[in-house]
C-alpha positions, 0 to 999 in steps of 0.5 A: 625254437625247433617247434617254431621252426617247424611250425613256420614250414608247415605253415608255408607249405599249406599256403603254398599248397593253397595258392596253387590249388587256387590257381586252378580251382573253378568259381564263378567271377562276381566281379562287376564292371565297375570292379573290372581289373585294370591292366597297366592302369587301363580299365573299361569305362575310361575317357579317351583322355583317361587312357591317354593319361595312363600312357605318358607321351600318347597325349602329345601324339597328333597321329594317334589323336587323329585316329582317335578323332575319327567318330564313326556313329559314336565309335572310335579306335585305334592302336597305341604302341607305348614303346615309341613314348620315352616316358611310357617305356618302363610302365609298359615293358614287354607290351607291344601295341594296345588296341582301344575301342571306345563308344560314345566317349567310354572305353568299351574294348581293349586289348594288350598284346605283349612281346613275351614271355613264350607260354606253353598253352592258354591254360598256362597263361590264363593260370597266371592271369587269374592269379595276378587279377585275383580271378577264378582259376582256369577250370572256370575259363571257357574256350573261345576264338580269342583263347580262353574266356571268362564271364563276369558281371557286365564284362568279360576277360579273354586270354591268349597265351602261345604265340604272343600273349594277348589280354582283352576285356569287353563291356557286355553291357553294350553291343558296340556293333549293334549300336553302330549299325542302328546308327548307320540305319538313321540316315539311310531310313531318312533318305529312303523316305525322302526319296521321289521317284 
């Protein structure tokens, strides 16, 4: 019996050490865009209806729906405060707000902003993020304007810890700003061609 207890303790210590090592290890993120993790049910590529279905109560918010209906050359964006919907409060405990950007009806960028807990550093927050989302450890992440980032196959994940944690995901297969700029140029070029002095 003592030997069995000793084996169990050793296995527990080894698995605990492995879990701590995995959290700081380096490696490539091999996830594809289709495998991008969902955060509280929200994932890249979703339609507006799919996103709103993940935030119960939001689908009846006329102000939010009006903001999401404003199409600017295929781009739409809005901030959602899940805590204002009674039916979403439990699912989104600790979430302050969510920023959404869609292009041609698909979610290409989102960020979730948290009320807490307080993190000592970006590294501490990203280590936890990597552990929970099964991503490469903090050693694989690079500094960015949004804290720390890791590039996967077709998307990037950003984590920023201190002073209110934020997780963001961006579809890297489409440059929304470039697409919108190109689309803005079409009517301008048409007007220039139609101009007669």
